[in-house]
C-alpha positions in Angstrom: 72.0 95.7 44.4 70.1 93.3 42.2 68.1 90.4 43.6 70.7 88.0 42.1 73.5 90.0 43.8 71.5 89.8 47.1 71.6 86.0 46.8 75.3 85.8 45.9 76.2 88.2 48.7 74.1 86.0 51.2 75.9 82.9 50.0 79.3 84.5 50.5 78.4 85.8 54.0 77.0 82.4 55.0 79.9 80.5 53.4 77.4 78.4 51.4 77.5 77.2 47.9 74.9 77.6 45.1 74.5 73.8 45.2 73.7 74.0 48.9 71.1 76.7 48.4 69.5 74.8 45.5 69.2 71.7 47.7 67.7 73.7 50.5 65.2 75.4 48.2 64.5 72.1 46.4 65.3 73.5 43.0 67.8 72.2 40.4 71.3 73.6 40.9 71.8 74.3 37.2 68.6 76.2 37.2 69.7 78.3 40.1 73.0 79.0 38.3 71.1 80.1 35.2 68.8 82.5 37.2 71.8 83.9 39.1 73.5 84.5 35.7 70.4 86.2 34.3 70.0 83.4 31.7 66.6 82.3 33.1 63.8 84.3 34.8 62.4 82.6 37.9 58.7 82.7 38.8 57.3 83.8 42.1 57.2 80.2 43.4 61.0 79.8 42.9 61.7 83.1 44.5 59.6 82.2 47.5 61.4 78.9 47.8 64.7 80.9 47.9 63.3 83.3 50.5 62.4 80.3 52.7 65.8 78.6 52.2 67.6 81.9 53.0 65.2 82.6 56.0 64.1 85.9 54.5 60.6 87.3 54.8 58.4 85.8 52.1 58.4 88.1 49.1 61.8 89.7 49.7 63.5 88.6 46.5 60.3 89.1 44.4 60.1 92.7 45.8 63.7 93.4 44.9 63.1 92.0 41.4 60.0 94.2 41.0 61.9 97.3 42.2 64.7 96.6 39.7 62.3 96.1 36.8 60.5 99.3 37.7 63.7 101.2 37.8 64.7 99.8 34.4 61.3 100.6 32.9 61.5 104.2 34.2 65.0 104.6 32.9 64.0 103.3 29.5 61.0 105.5 29.0 62.9 108.6 29.8 60.6 109.7 32.7 62.6 108.5 35.7 61.7 109.6 39.2 
């Protein structure tokens, strides 16, 4: 599951909208939509704001993104685990 899917799954479980999460995280709702659709890449500060808004341990989303990026890199260089 990607970090974006984690957020979307959380929104669905909590019956919350992207606009609600954007307000709670104090980020622009169109920016949130863009990062969830992989059109923009958020920095650590934005991911930490989302962690706090979703009441996740700080660094959760950034950790998921790092794991995904590492897996993609390993897959692309042909070495894998």
